[in-house]
DRENTORKOL-3810 file (N, C-alpha, C; in nm, 4 decimals):
REM DRENTORKOL-3810
@n.u->1.0533; n.v->-1.9704; n.w->-1.6884; ca.u->1.0047; ca.v->-1.9547; ca.w->-1.5536; c.u->0.9922; c.v->-1.8052; c.w->-1.5233
@n.u->0.8822; n.v->-1.7686; n.w->-1.4600; ca.u->0.8554; ca.v->-1.6289; ca.w->-1.4288; c.u->0.8990; c.v->-1.5972; c.w->-1.2863
@n.u->0.9723; n.v->-1.4897; n.w->-1.2688; ca.u->1.0182; ca.v->-1.4493; ca.w->-1.1362; c.u->0.9014; c.v->-1.3899; c.w->-1.0585
@n.u->0.8857; n.v->-1.4346; n.w->-0.9352; ca.u->0.7795; ca.v->-1.3828; ca.w->-0.8495; c.u->0.8155; c.v->-1.2416; c.w->-0.8034
@n.u->0.7190; n.v->-1.1538; n.w->-0.8084; ca.u->0.7420; ca.v->-1.0164; ca.w->-0.7642; c.u->0.7720; c.v->-1.0143; c.w->-0.6143
@n.u->0.8578; n.v->-0.9211; n.w->-0.5746; ca.u->0.8887; ca.v->-0.9081; ca.w->-0.4330; c.u->0.7692; c.v->-0.8484; c.w->-0.3604
@n.u->0.7508; n.v->-0.8880; n.w->-0.2330; ca.u->0.6394; ca.v->-0.8365; ca.w->-0.1541; c.u->0.6935; c.v->-0.7714; c.w->-0.0271
@n.u->0.6390; n.v->-0.6550; n.w->0.0030; ca.u->0.6780; ca.v->-0.5785; ca.w->0.1208; c.u->0.5542; c.v->-0.5488; c.w->0.2029
@n.u->0.5726; n.v->-0.5189; n.w->0.3307; ca.u->0.4630; ca.v->-0.4800; ca.w->0.4187; c.u->0.4919; c.v->-0.3390; c.w->0.4686
@n.u->0.3937; n.v->-0.2498; n.w->0.4554; ca.u->0.4062; ca.v->-0.1129; ca.w->0.5054; c.u->0.2934; c.v->-0.0905; c.w->0.6058
@n.u->0.3292; n.v->-0.0584; n.w->0.7291; ca.u->0.2323; ca.v->-0.0311; ca.w->0.8351; c.u->0.2015; c.v->0.1182; c.w->0.8338
@n.u->0.0784; n.v->0.1514; n.w->0.7998; ca.u->0.0397; ca.v->0.2923; ca.w->0.7874; c.u->0.0441; c.v->0.3675; c.w->0.9199
@n.u->0.0387; n.v->0.2967; n.w->1.0311; ca.u->0.0446; ca.v->0.3654; ca.w->1.1610; c.u->0.1845; c.v->0.4198; c.w->1.1888
@n.u->0.2832; n.v->0.3762; n.w->1.1108; ca.u->0.4207; ca.v->0.4220; ca.w->1.1309; c.u->0.4622; c.v->0.5297; c.w->1.0300
@n.u->0.3657; n.v->0.5797; n.w->0.9536; ca.u->0.3938; ca.v->0.6822; ca.w->0.8524; c.u->0.3445; c.v->0.8167; c.w->0.9031
@n.u->0.4311; n.v->0.9159; n.w->0.8993; ca.u->0.3924; ca.v->1.0515; ca.w->0.9372; c.u->0.3415; c.v->1.1262; c.w->0.8150
@n.u->0.2663; n.v->1.2322; n.w->0.8386; ca.u->0.2238; ca.v->1.3190; ca.w->0.7292; c.u->0.0933; c.v->1.2749; c.w->0.6655
@n.u->0.0875; n.v->1.2909; n.w->0.5332; ca.u->-0.0380; ca.v->1.2695; ca.w->0.4607; c.u->-0.0598; c.v->1.1260; c.w->0.4143
@n.u->0.0276; n.v->1.0340; n.w->0.4547; ca.u->0.0119; ca.v->0.8942; ca.w->0.4167; c.u->0.0945; c.v->0.8526; c.w->0.2964
@n.u->0.1656; n.v->0.9455; n.w->0.2341; ca.u->0.2522; ca.v->0.9117; ca.w->0.1215; c.u->0.3783; c.v->0.8434; c.w->0.1752
@n.u->0.4311; n.v->0.7480; n.w->0.0989; ca.u->0.5516; ca.v->0.6768; ca.w->0.1392; c.u->0.6274; c.v->0.6319; c.w->0.0147
@n.u->0.7581; n.v->0.6110; n.w->0.0275; ca.u->0.8346; ca.v->0.5629; ca.w->-0.0877; c.u->0.8184; c.v->0.4117; c.w->-0.1038
@n.u->0.8188; n.v->0.3653; n.w->-0.2258; ca.u->0.8190; ca.v->0.2211; ca.w->-0.2523; c.u->0.9420; c.v->0.1633; c.w->-0.1836
@n.u->0.9268; n.v->0.0548; n.w->-0.1073; ca.u->1.0416; ca.v->-0.0035; ca.w->-0.0375; c.u->1.1535; c.v->-0.0509; c.w->-0.1299
@n.u->1.1227; n.v->-0.0774; n.w->-0.2565; ca.u->1.2255; ca.v->-0.1261; ca.w->-0.3469; c.u->1.2859; c.v->-0.0152; c.w->-0.4324
@n.u->1.2017; n.v->0.0610; n.w->-0.5048; ca.u->1.2559; ca.v->0.1565; ca.w->-0.6020; c.u->1.2504; c.v->0.3024; c.w->-0.5560
@n.u->1.1733; n.v->0.3320; n.w->-0.4495; ca.u->1.1713; ca.v->0.4663; ca.w->-0.3941; c.u->1.0709; c.v->0.5630; c.w->-0.4537
@n.u->0.9950; n.v->0.5236; n.w->-0.5562; ca.u->0.8949; ca.v->0.6125; ca.w->-0.6125; c.u->0.7918; c.v->0.6442; c.w->-0.5041
@n.u->0.7455; n.v->0.7683; n.w->-0.4968; ca.u->0.6522; ca.v->0.8085; ca.w->-0.3921; c.u->0.5119; c.v->0.7602; c.w->-0.4268
@n.u->0.4533; n.v->0.6855; n.w->-0.3331; ca.u->0.3175; ca.v->0.6342; ca.w->-0.3466; c.u->0.2301; c.v->0.7171; c.w->-0.2548
@n.u->0.1310; n.v->0.7839; n.w->-0.3128; ca.u->0.0448; ca.v->0.8739; ca.w->-0.2379; c.u->-0.0998; c.v->0.8245; c.w->-0.2405
@n.u->-0.1682; n.v->0.8296; n.w->-0.1263; ca.u->-0.3093; ca.v->0.7895; ca.w->-0.1251; c.u->-0.3971; c.v->0.8841; c.w->-0.2068
@n.u->-0.3469; n.v->1.0034; n.w->-0.2364; ca.u->-0.4234; ca.v->1.1002; ca.w->-0.3160; c.u->-0.4167; c.v->1.0717; c.w->-0.4655
@n.u->-0.3245; n.v->0.9852; n.w->-0.5079; ca.u->-0.3072; ca.v->0.9534; ca.w->-0.6499; c.u->-0.4084; c.v->0.8467; c.w->-0.6903
@n.u->-0.5122; n.v->0.8870; n.w->-0.7597; ca.u->-0.6156; ca.v->0.7941; ca.w->-0.8044; c.u->-0.5991; c.v->0.7571; c.w->-0.9510
@n.u->-0.4902; n.v->0.8004; n.w->-1.0128; ca.u->-0.4701; ca.v->0.7797; ca.w->-1.1564; c.u->-0.4195; c.v->0.6392; c.w->-1.1903
@n.u->-0.3658; n.v->0.5679; n.w->-1.0915; ca.u->-0.3026; ca.v->0.4371; ca.w->-1.1105; c.u->-0.1810; c.v->0.4445; c.w->-1.2027
@n.u->-0.1189; n.v->0.5624; n.w->-1.2126; ca.u->0.0054; ca.v->0.5746; ca.w->-1.2882; c.u->0.1234; c.v->0.5218; c.w->-1.2075
@n.u->0.1228; n.v->0.5420; n.w->-1.0755; ca.u->0.2344; ca.v->0.5022; ca.w->-0.9902; c.u->0.2111; c.v->0.3621; c.w->-0.9320
@n.u->0.0885; n.v->0.3323; n.w->-0.8955; ca.u->0.0579; ca.v->0.2017; ca.w->-0.8370; c.u->-0.0802; c.v->0.1555; c.w->-0.8807
@n.u->-0.1022; n.v->0.0241; n.w->-0.8676; ca.u->-0.2311; ca.v->-0.0365; ca.w->-0.9004; c.u->-0.2802; c.v->-0.1131; c.w->-0.7786
@n.u->-0.4079; n.v->-0.0978; n.w->-0.7452; ca.u->-0.4671; ca.v->-0.1744; ca.w->-0.6356; c.u->-0.4927; c.v->-0.3156; c.w->-0.6860
@n.u->-0.4365; n.v->-0.4136; n.w->-0.6172; ca.u->-0.4493; ca.v->-0.5535; ca.w->-0.6578; c.u->-0.5600; c.v->-0.6263; c.w->-0.5809
@n.u->-0.5733; n.v->-0.5948; n.w->-0.4503; ca.u->-0.6692; ca.v->-0.6664; ca.w->-0.3676; c.u->-0.6994; c.v->-0.5857; c.w->-0.2420
@n.u->-0.8189; n.v->-0.6019; n.w->-0.1898; ca.u->-0.8562; ca.v->-0.5403; ca.w->-0.0628; c.u->-0.9024; c.v->-0.6500; c.w->0.0312
@n.u->-0.8733; n.v->-0.6328; n.w->0.1585; ca.u->-0.9136; ca.v->-0.7292; ca.w->0.2602; c.u->-0.9938; c.v->-0.6548; c.w->0.3657
@n.u->-1.1161; n.v->-0.7007; n.w->0.3899; ca.u->-1.2037; ca.v->-0.6360; ca.w->0.4861; c.u->-1.2187; c.v->-0.7201; c.w->0.6115
@n.u->-1.2422; n.v->-0.6532; n.w->0.7218; ca.u->-1.2797; ca.v->-0.7199; ca.w->0.8466; c.u->-1.4151; c.v->-0.6609; c.w->0.8823
@n.u->-1.5196; n.v->-0.7358; n.w->0.8546; ca.u->-1.6544; ca.v->-0.6808; ca.w->0.8639; c.u->-1.6714; c.v->-0.5798; c.w->0.7521
@n.u->-1.6981; n.v->-0.4563; n.w->0.7878; ca.u->-1.7102; ca.v->-0.3501; ca.w->0.6887; c.u->-1.5899; c.v->-0.2569; c.w->0.6885
@n.u->-1.4913; n.v->-0.2879; n.w->0.7722; ca.u->-1.3721; ca.v->-0.2040; ca.w->0.7843; c.u->-1.2595; c.v->-0.2569; c.w->0.6955
@n.u->-1.1856; n.v->-0.1648; n.w->0.6324; ca.u->-1.0695; ca.v->-0.2024; ca.w->0.5528; c.u->-0.9578; c.v->-0.2471; c.w->0.6465
@n.u->-0.9101; n.v->-0.3700; n.w->0.6260; ca.u->-0.8042; ca.v->-0.4247; ca.w->0.7111; c.u->-0.6681; c.v->-0.4183; c.w->0.6415
@n.u->-0.6673; n.v->-0.4463; n.w->0.5108; ca.u->-0.5416; ca.v->-0.4526; ca.w->0.4377; c.u->-0.5671; c.v->-0.4210; c.w->0.2905
@n.u->-0.4696; n.v->-0.3580; n.w->0.2290; ca.u->-0.4765; ca.v->-0.3250; ca.w->0.0868; c.u->-0.3485; c.v->-0.3749; c.w->0.0227
@n.u->-0.3608; n.v->-0.4478; n.w->-0.0858; ca.u->-0.2427; ca.v->-0.4951; ca.w->-0.1580; c.u->-0.2333; c.v->-0.4161; c.w->-0.2874
@n.u->-0.1206; n.v->-0.3469; n.w->-0.3032; ca.u->-0.0980; ca.v->-0.2670; ca.w->-0.4233; c.u->0.0275; c.v->-0.3161; c.w->-0.4935
@n.u->0.0419; n.v->-0.2767; n.w->-0.6184; ca.u->0.1628; ca.v->-0.3099; ca.w->-0.6939; c.u->0.2230; c.v->-0.1818; c.w->-0.7477
@n.u->0.3505; n.v->-0.1621; n.w->-0.7215; ca.u->0.4229; ca.v->-0.0478; ca.w->-0.7757; c.u->0.4350; c.v->-0.0682; c.w->-0.9265
@n.u->0.3937; n.v->0.0301; n.w->-1.0026; ca.u->0.3991; ca.v->0.0172; ca.w->-1.1484; c.u->0.5401; c.v->0.0329; c.w->-1.2038
@n.u->0.6308; n.v->0.0900; n.w->-1.1260; ca.u->0.7685; ca.v->0.1075; ca.w->-1.1739; c.u->0.8477; c.v->-0.0230; c.w->-1.1615
@n.u->0.8483; n.v->-0.0843; n.w->-1.0411; ca.u->0.9331; ca.v->-0.2025; ca.w->-1.0198; c.u->0.8537; c.v->-0.3325; c.w->-1.0056
@n.u->0.7210; n.v->-0.3216; n.w->-1.0072; ca.u->0.6305; ca.v->-0.4380; ca.w->-0.9982; c.u->0.6311; c.v->-0.5074; c.w->-0.8627
@n.u->0.6853; n.v->-0.4436; n.w->-0.7595; ca.u->0.6806; ca.v->-0.5005; ca.w->-0.6252; c.u->0.5386; c.v->-0.4928; c.w->-0.5710
@n.u->0.5016; n.v->-0.5928; n.w->-0.4947; ca.u->0.3717; ca.v->-0.5924; ca.w->-0.4267; c.u->0.3922; c.v->-0.5375; c.w->-0.2863
@n.u->0.2997; n.v->-0.4531; n.w->-0.2437; ca.u->0.3105; ca.v->-0.3890; ca.w->-0.1132; c.u->0.1802; c.v->-0.4117; c.w->-0.0382
@n.u->0.1902; n.v->-0.4754; n.w->0.0784; ca.u->0.0741; ca.v->-0.4965; ca.w->0.1645; c.u->0.0657; c.v->-0.3799; c.w->0.2617
@n.u->-0.0399; n.v->-0.3026; n.w->0.2516; ca.u->-0.0601; ca.v->-0.1891; ca.w->0.3420; c.u->-0.1455; c.v->-0.2361; c.w->0.4584
@n.u->-0.0938; n.v->-0.2206; n.w->0.5792; ca.u->-0.1662; ca.v->-0.2599; ca.w->0.6996; c.u->-0.1815; c.v->-0.1377; c.w->0.7897
@n.u->-0.2584; n.v->-0.1529; n.w->0.8975; ca.u->-0.2745; ca.v->-0.0445; ca.w->0.9947; c.u->-0.3995; c.v->0.0378; c.w->0.9748
@n.u->-0.4868; n.v->-0.0022; n.w->0.8832; ca.u->-0.6103; ca.v->0.0731; ca.w->0.8596; c.u->-0.7016; c.v->0.0703; c.w->0.9815
@n.u->-0.7155; n.v->-0.0456; n.w->1.0447; ca.u->-0.8059; ca.v->-0.0589; ca.w->1.1599; c.u->-0.7583; c.v->0.0260; c.w->1.2759
@n.u->-0.6281; n.v->0.0272; n.w->1.3008; ca.u->-0.5737; ca.v->0.1097; ca.w->1.4091; c.u->-0.5930; c.v->0.2571; c.w->1.3788
@n.u->-0.5726; n.v->0.2978; n.w->1.2540; ca.u->-0.5885; ca.v->0.4382; ca.w->1.2153; c.u->-0.7331; c.v->0.4827; c.w->1.2319
@n.u->-0.8272; n.v->0.3966; n.w->1.1970; ca.u->-0.9700; ca.v->0.4295; ca.w->1.2066; c.u->-1.0123; c.v->0.4454; c.w->1.3515
@n.u->-0.9550; n.v->0.3648; n.w->1.4415; ca.u->-0.9902; ca.v->0.3724; ca.w->1.5829; c.u->-0.9413; c.v->0.5020; c.w->1.6464
@n.u->-0.8351; n.v->0.5589; n.w->1.5955; ca.u->-0.7796; ca.v->0.6827; ca.w->1.6513; c.u->-0.8634; c.v->0.8046; c.w->1.6178
@n.u->-0.9440; n.v->0.7966; n.w->1.5105; ca.u->-1.0226; ca.v->0.9127; ca.w->1.4674; c.u->-1.1340; c.v->0.9454; c.w->1.5603
END
């Protein structure tokens, strides 16, 4: 039997700075500027119309899934 990866939710509207945050499980820093996929992998994107609503990523260190929310609120503030 395969253990299901843990899933966390991170609301981007509650993050200060450049959008980087620690993985809720292992603490590795996940940065939106990291396009190498060494630290995390994008698993799925969810759109509302043409706007990004949610992004599901997986931490490559601990394999936790992280649902990133708050994109729509962030876009409205700009």
